[in-house]
N, C-alpha and C positions, 0 to 999 in steps of 0.2 A: 570256886566253881559256880558262883552266882553270876549268871549272864542272861542276856536277852535270848529269847528264842521265838520262833514263829509258830503260832498255833495252827494246827491242821484240824479244822472243824468241818464236819460233813453235815449236810442238811438233806433230809428226805421229806418229800411232800406226800402226805397221805390224804386221800380224798374220801369223804363220807357223804353220801347223798342218796336220796331215794332212787330206785331203779327208774330209768328213763331220763332222769335229770343228770346222771353221772357224766354224760358227754358235755353238758353245758357248764357244770361247775368245775373251775380249774384254778390251779395255782402254778405259776411258772416263774422262773428266775429271770428278772430283767437285768439286774446288776449283781454279779456274784459277790460273795463275802469278801470284803476288803482284807488286806493283810492285818494280822493280829499279832503284834510284837509284844511279848510278855517279858517284863523285867521285874525282878524282885523289888519290892517297895514302891510299886507304881500301880496304876489302874490301866489295864489294857482295854482298848476299845476296837470294835469293828462293826461294819454294817453291811446289809444286803437289801436289795429292793426286789419285791415280788409283785407280779401282776395277778390280781384277784379278779376272776371273771365268773360271776354268778349266772344262774339260769335267768333269762329275762322274765319268765313267768313266776319265779320265786327269787327276787333279787336280794333278799336278806342273807347274810352270811356271818360266820364267826370263825376266827382263826385262833388256834391254840398251839402250844409247844410242850414237848416232853423229851427226856433223855432216858430211854429204856435200855441202854446198853449195859446197865449195872453201875455206871459212873455217877448217875443221879445229878448231872450237871457239872460235875468236876472234870477237869482235864486229866486224863490218865497217861502215864508215860508209855512210849512205844517200846520196841524191842531192840532197836539199834542205837548204840552210843548212849545208853541210859544208865550205865553203872553208876551208883551213888546218887542218882536223881530221885526226888520225891516220887512215891508211887502214884500220887495224884495231887492236884492243887488243893490247898486247904479250903479255899472258898469255891463255891459253885458259880457258874455263869449267871448273869442277870440279863434279861431281855426286855425290851420295850418296843412296841410297834406303834406306828402312826401312819395315817393315810394322807393323801393330798386333798381329798374332798371332805367337806364339813360333815357329810353323812357317815364318815368313818370315825368310830370312837375307840380310843386307846383304853385298855384295861389297866394301864399303869405299868410300872416296872415290876417284873416277876422274877423270882429266883427259879432257874431251871432245875427241875427235879424229875424223878421217875413218874410223877403224877402230872397229868395234863393240866397246864395252866393257861387260862384265857389270855390272849394278847390284844385282840382287837375284834370289833364287829362293825358291820356296815351294811349299806344298802347300795347296790349297784357296783359296777366295775370300778376298781381303784388301784393305784400303785401304792403298795404298803412297804414302808421302810422298817426293817427290824434292826435295832441297835443292840449290840451285845457289849457287856462290860465284865471285867474280871479283876477284882482286887487281889493283887499278888503280895503276900506278906514279905517283908524285908528279909526274913530268915529262911525263906524257901530255897532249897538247893535245886538249881536248874542248870542246864547246859545247852549251848547252841547245837550240840551234836545230837540232842535227844528231841524227838518230835512228840509233843503232848497233844492228845486229841480226844474227842468224843463225837458222837453223832446225835444230832437233835432231829426230832420228827415233828413236822407241822401237821396239824389236822385242820382241814377246811370243811366246814359243814354249813 
């Protein structure tokens, strides 16, 4: 029953900014999350690109990530076709963000958890790529019929 399956990862953008600047600070999806094929004994990878648009009067920004679904960065099995499948992945997702511009600084690779983790910070508008990885143990029981998923929340401030 050890097989590859495609991850269903949902991303939610949360914006935090002072009143009046809320309309100017934004995070939008430029390129949706790529396919994430998870196979036991491998490291699965996927990426997405987000447009960060800060307020011109306050161009500094920071981007963080968390999984507050109760999965704490682990992928949890769905309800259909999941008999005998792991309740969740042994390892949590890891995320790393980088921008196109030199003014954007990566906070390095972070393990996604229930606690907000900084991903990147910058000055001015930029296209930020978030790369996800997941080490899948060789003995994890998976199935192509079972969709594993979690929801990550981005905070831009």
